[in-house]
C-alpha positions in Angstrom: 101.1 94.2 122.7 98.0 93.9 123.3 96.1 95.8 126.4 93.5 94.9 127.8 91.6 96.8 130.8 89.4 94.9 133.2 87.0 97.5 134.1 83.5 98.2 136.2 82.7 101.1 138.4 81.0 98.8 140.5 83.3 97.8 143.3 83.4 93.7 144.3 82.7 92.3 141.1 86.0 90.5 140.8 88.4 92.6 138.8 91.4 91.9 140.0 91.0 88.4 140.4 90.0 88.3 136.6 92.7 90.6 135.5 95.4 87.9 137.5 93.8 85.3 136.2 94.3 86.5 132.4 97.5 87.4 133.3 98.6 84.0 134.7 97.0 82.1 132.4 98.5 84.1 129.3 102.0 83.6 130.9 101.9 79.8 132.2 99.8 78.2 129.8 100.3 80.1 126.5 103.8 81.1 127.2 102.9 84.8 126.6 105.1 87.7 127.5 102.6 89.4 130.0 102.9 92.8 132.0 100.3 93.5 134.6 99.8 97.1 135.2 97.9 97.9 138.7 96.1 101.0 138.2 94.0 100.7 141.5 95.2 102.7 144.7 94.2 99.7 147.2 97.2 98.0 145.3 95.4 94.3 145.7 97.2 92.7 142.4 100.4 94.1 143.5 100.3 92.5 146.7 98.8 89.3 145.1 101.6 89.3 143.4 104.7 90.3 145.4 103.2 89.8 148.6 105.0 92.9 149.9 103.6 96.1 150.9 107.0 97.7 150.4 107.4 98.8 146.9 111.1 100.3 145.9 111.2 101.5 142.5 108.7 103.8 140.7 104.8 103.1 140.8 101.8 103.7 138.1 101.4 106.9 140.3 105.2 107.9 139.2 104.3 107.6 135.5 101.2 109.3 135.7 103.4 112.4 137.6 106.3 112.4 135.6 106.2 112.0 131.7 110.0 111.5 131.7 110.0 108.7 134.1 111.8 105.5 133.0 109.1 103.2 133.1 111.7 100.5 133.1 112.5 101.3 136.7 108.6 100.8 137.5 108.9 97.0 136.5 109.0 94.1 138.8 109.7 90.5 137.6 107.4 88.6 139.9 108.3 85.0 140.8 105.1 84.0 138.8 106.6 84.8 135.2 104.6 88.0 134.9 105.9 91.5 135.2 104.3 93.9 137.3 103.5 97.5 137.3 102.8 98.4 140.7 100.4 100.5 142.5 99.6 101.8 146.1 97.6 104.6 147.7 100.1 107.4 146.4 97.9 106.6 143.4 95.4 109.2 145.3 97.6 112.3 145.1 98.6 111.6 141.2 95.2 111.3 140.3 94.2 114.3 142.1 97.3 116.3 140.9 97.1 115.4 137.2 93.6 116.4 136.8 94.5 119.7 137.7 97.2 119.7 134.8 96.2 120.3 131.0 99.0 119.1 128.8 98.3 115.1 127.8 97.2 114.3 130.7 95.0 111.4 128.9 97.8 109.8 127.3 100.6 109.6 130.0 100.4 105.8 130.3 100.0 105.1 126.9 103.1 106.7 126.0 104.9 105.0 128.6 103.8 101.7 127.6 104.6 102.3 123.8 108.4 102.7 125.3 108.1 99.1 125.9 105.2 97.6 123.4 108.0 95.4 122.1 108.7 93.5 125.1 105.7 92.2 125.9 102.8 90.3 123.9 99.8 91.4 126.3 99.3 94.3 128.7 96.8 93.8 131.4 95.4 96.5 133.6 93.4 96.3 137.1 91.3 99.1 136.8 89.2 100.7 140.3 85.8 100.7 140.6 86.1 104.2 139.9 86.1 106.7 137.0 89.3 109.2 137.2 91.9 110.2 135.3 94.1 107.3 135.8 91.3 104.9 134.4 90.9 107.5 131.5 94.6 107.1 130.8 94.4 103.2 131.0 91.4 103.2 128.4 93.3 106.0 126.5 96.4 103.0 126.3 93.8 100.1 125.8 92.7 97.6 122.9 90.1 96.2 124.5 88.1 96.4 127.5 86.2 93.3 129.6 83.6 94.1 132.3 83.4 91.6 135.3 79.9 91.8 136.4 79.0 89.9 139.8 75.6 87.7 139.4 73.4 89.5 141.7 70.6 91.8 141.6 73.1 94.7 143.0 75.8 93.9 139.9 74.3 95.6 137.3 73.9 98.7 139.2 76.1 101.3 137.6 76.5 99.3 134.7 75.4 102.3 132.2 78.0 104.4 134.1 80.6 102.2 132.6 79.5 101.9 129.2 79.5 105.9 129.3 83.1 105.8 130.9 84.5 103.9 127.9 82.2 105.5 125.3 84.0 108.6 126.2 87.2 107.0 126.0 86.6 106.0 122.6 86.4 109.9 121.6 90.2 109.7 122.4 91.3 106.3 122.0 89.0 105.0 118.2 90.7 101.7 118.3 89.1 101.0 122.1 86.8 98.0 121.8 84.5 96.4 124.6 85.3 92.5 124.2 82.5 91.5 126.3 81.0 91.5 129.6 81.0 88.3 132.1 79.0 86.9 135.0 81.2 86.7 138.2 80.5 84.6 141.9 78.0 82.6 139.9 75.7 80.0 141.8 75.3 77.6 139.4 71.4 76.3 139.0 69.8 78.8 140.9 67.2 81.5 140.3 69.4 84.0 140.9 71.8 82.7 138.6 68.9 82.7 135.8 67.8 86.1 136.8 71.8 87.4 136.1 71.9 85.7 133.3 68.7 87.4 131.6 69.7 90.6 132.9 73.2 90.0 130.8 71.4 89.3 128.0 70.3 93.2 127.8 74.1 94.2 126.7 73.1 92.5 123.5 76.5 91.5 121.3 78.7 92.3 124.3 77.4 89.4 126.2 79.7 86.6 126.8 78.5 83.1 127.3 81.8 82.1 129.9 80.8 82.8 133.1 82.5 82.4 136.4 81.3 80.2 139.2 81.5 81.2 143.2 84.4 79.3 144.9 85.8 79.4 148.3 89.2 78.7 146.0 89.3 82.7 145.3 89.4 83.8 148.5 92.1 81.0 149.8 94.1 82.2 146.6 94.3 85.5 148.2 96.2 84.2 150.9 98.4 81.8 148.8 99.2 82.0 145.1 97.4 83.1 142.5 94.5 81.0 141.8 95.7 79.7 138.6 98.7 78.2 140.3 97.3 77.4 143.7 94.2 75.8 142.4 94.6 74.9 138.9 92.1 72.3 138.5 89.5 74.0 140.2 86.0 74.8 138.9 86.7 78.7 138.9 90.1 78.2 137.0 88.2 75.7 134.6 85.6 78.7 133.9 89.0 81.2 133.5 90.1 79.1 130.9 86.8 79.2 128.9 86.5 82.9 129.3 90.2 83.4 127.9 89.2 81.2 125.4 86.2 83.1 124.3 87.9 86.4 124.8 90.8 85.3 121.9 88.2 83.9 119.7 86.5 87.3 119.8 89.6 89.1 119.1 91.0 87.2 116.7 88.0 87.2 114.7 87.8 90.5 114.7 91.9 91.0 113.8 
């Protein structure tokens, strides 16, 4: 199982949209077995896939708090062919409690996920705009990191802190790799787009040529089915196909 975390400590950069797009593309169009792990206390990925705020089983918070919890009790099979480990605001308290523990606190999600590694081809982790013990757990369990960056002057704020968080995680997970940084919400053929691409070039080898254009279809999909399902022929869906293709080419070239 390959595990991919979408991370940026800057909020509003389309982490959740990107995580769900990758999960649905891999499941629907690549016939892969996909698990999406929601690591964000806001639970937006959760409500996007199950359209409910009521969670009857375990959540990511439970997996962080209880090393003996059965991860199978946290997995929800969604109508979209993607399995989900949900999250809610209980993650706030879980992060606080685990932070003050001293025993293997960074590897709890990794150990849970190892028990089901033969069940899935990919695990996609949607991280919050934060650096906390839950994010450290996500990075400790991941093979790759993808960093979405909103294509405006504010989108690059805090990028260095995101890189620092990944580099610190690489000390406990030497196999963790930054697969790339990509622009989101880009207004094509504008001076802003040119400026954003120039700024992105400063990340060097991590720059991805694929980018995600701005589209009302993204917002509309939050009231309906995930983007790849509700608007499969939209420009933004095509952008995510290109991004996934570039990502797969990158990681396969490094195998």
